C-alpha positions as CSV (number, residue, x, y, z in Angstrom):
1,X,113.0,69.2,60.9
2,X,109.9,67.2,60.6
3,X,106.7,68.2,62.5
4,X,104.9,65.6,64.5
5,X,101.2,66.0,64.9
6,X,99.3,64.5,67.7
7,X,95.6,64.2,68.4
8,X,96.1,65.1,72.0
9,X,96.6,68.8,73.0
10,X,100.1,69.5,74.2
11,X,100.4,71.4,77.6
12,X,98.9,71.2,81.0
13,X,95.6,69.3,81.5
14,X,92.7,71.6,82.1
15,X,92.2,70.8,85.8
16,X,95.8,71.7,86.5
17,X,95.4,75.0,84.6
18,X,92.2,75.7,86.6
19,X,94.1,75.1,89.9
20,X,96.8,77.5,88.8
21,X,94.3,80.1,87.8
22,X,92.1,79.7,90.9
23,X,94.8,79.3,93.6
24,X,95.3,83.0,94.2
25,X,91.5,83.4,94.6
26,X,91.2,80.5,97.1
27,X,94.2,81.8,99.1
28,X,92.4,85.0,99.9
29,X,89.1,83.4,101.0
30,X,90.1,82.8,104.7
31,X,91.8,86.2,104.9
32,X,89.1,88.4,103.6
33,X,85.9,86.6,104.3
34,X,85.6,87.7,108.0
35,X,87.0,91.2,107.5
36,X,85.3,92.2,104.3
37,X,81.7,92.0,105.5
38,X,81.1,95.5,104.1
39,X,80.5,95.5,100.4
40,X,82.8,98.5,100.1
41,X,85.8,96.6,101.6
42,X,88.2,94.2,99.9
43,X,91.0,92.3,101.6
44,X,93.7,90.5,99.5
45,X,96.7,88.5,100.7
46,X,99.5,89.9,98.6
47,X,102.6,88.4,100.3
48,X,103.4,85.4,102.5
49,X,106.8,84.0,103.5
50,X,108.1,81.9,106.3
51,X,110.8,83.7,108.4
52,X,113.9,81.6,108.0
53,X,115.5,82.9,111.2
54,X,112.4,82.7,113.3
55,X,111.1,79.1,113.2
56,X,107.3,78.8,113.2
57,X,106.7,82.5,112.2
58,X,105.7,84.0,108.9
59,X,105.2,87.4,107.5
60,X,101.9,88.0,105.6
61,X,101.0,91.2,103.8
62,X,97.3,92.1,103.3
63,X,96.1,94.9,101.0
64,X,92.9,96.4,102.5
65,X,90.9,98.5,100.1
66,X,88.0,100.6,101.2
67,X,85.6,102.2,98.7
68,X,84.1,105.5,99.7
69,X,82.5,105.1,103.1
70,X,83.8,101.5,103.3
71,X,84.6,99.8,106.6
72,X,85.3,96.5,108.4
73,X,83.4,95.2,111.4
74,X,85.1,95.3,114.8
75,X,87.6,92.4,114.9
76,X,90.6,90.7,116.5
77,X,93.6,89.0,115.1
78,X,95.4,85.8,116.2
79,X,97.0,86.0,119.6
80,X,100.4,85.5,117.9
81,X,100.0,88.4,115.4
82,X,101.9,91.7,115.5
83,X,100.7,94.0,112.8
84,X,102.3,97.1,111.2
85,X,100.0,99.0,108.9
86,X,100.7,101.8,106.4
87,X,98.1,103.9,104.6
88,X,98.9,103.8,100.9
89,X,96.1,106.0,99.6
90,X,93.4,108.3,101.2
91,X,92.8,108.3,104.9
92,X,91.8,105.5,107.4
93,X,90.0,106.0,110.7
94,X,91.2,103.5,113.3
95,X,90.6,102.7,117.0
96,X,92.4,99.9,118.9
97,X,91.3,98.6,122.3
98,X,88.5,101.2,122.5
99,X,91.1,104.0,122.4
100,X,90.5,107.3,120.6
101,X,89.6,107.2,116.9
102,X,92.7,108.4,115.0
103,X,92.7,109.4,111.3
104,X,95.8,108.2,109.4
105,X,96.6,109.7,106.1
106,X,98.7,108.5,103.1
107,X,102.2,107.6,104.3
108,X,101.3,107.3,108.0
109,X,101.6,104.1,109.9
110,X,100.3,102.4,113.1
111,X,100.7,99.1,114.8
112,X,98.6,96.5,116.7
113,X,99.9,94.3,119.4
114,X,99.0,90.6,119.9
115,X,95.5,90.3,121.4
116,X,94.4,93.9,120.5
117,X,90.8,94.6,119.6
118,X,90.4,96.6,116.4
119,X,87.1,98.3,117.1
120,X,87.1,100.9,114.2
121,X,88.7,100.4,110.8
122,X,87.1,102.5,108.0
123,X,87.6,104.9,105.2
124,X,87.6,108.5,106.5
125,X,86.1,109.7,103.2
126,X,82.6,109.2,101.8
127,X,83.7,110.2,98.3
128,X,87.3,108.9,97.8
129,X,88.8,105.3,98.1
130,X,91.4,104.4,100.7
131,X,94.0,101.6,100.9
132,X,96.3,100.3,103.5
133,X,99.0,97.6,103.7
134,X,98.8,95.5,106.8
135,X,102.0,93.4,107.5
136,X,101.5,90.6,110.0
137,X,104.2,88.7,111.8
138,X,102.2,85.6,112.8
139,X,102.5,81.9,113.6
140,X,102.9,80.2,110.3
141,X,100.0,77.8,110.8
142,X,97.5,80.7,111.3
143,X,95.0,80.7,108.4
144,X,92.3,83.0,109.7
145,X,93.9,86.5,110.2
146,X,90.7,88.2,111.4
147,X,87.8,87.2,113.6
148,X,84.8,89.5,113.7
149,X,83.5,90.5,117.1
150,X,79.8,89.5,117.7
151,X,77.7,92.4,118.9
């Protein structure tokens, strides 16, 4: 078999490659920008899928990572959002609708109803990291999943 040499590189043009590489980063900007105001908090969209049997609704998974002492500012979620959260690592202190602050440990879960105010969301430890997975059932067209509360 004879090799054919070309002067042009074979493969994707550079701008398409850049889009592929940068798309996951851009996808998380709207999700984490409002919630991750603390330098010790990171929010990443890890899953998104339209619900085939519920037109107009999607499921979105957010990984929330708090460094030692990390927290998120008080916030709300879209009026269409139902949230189920599970602590994956460490312990998370949480308060919804100005209720009591509850500490959830690895494996424990809690939920937030549409329209709830999440007034406290923080790592319970000053020395160890904490992670939680927040699963949203939300209107598909919702892009901003958190809105900080102005004090």
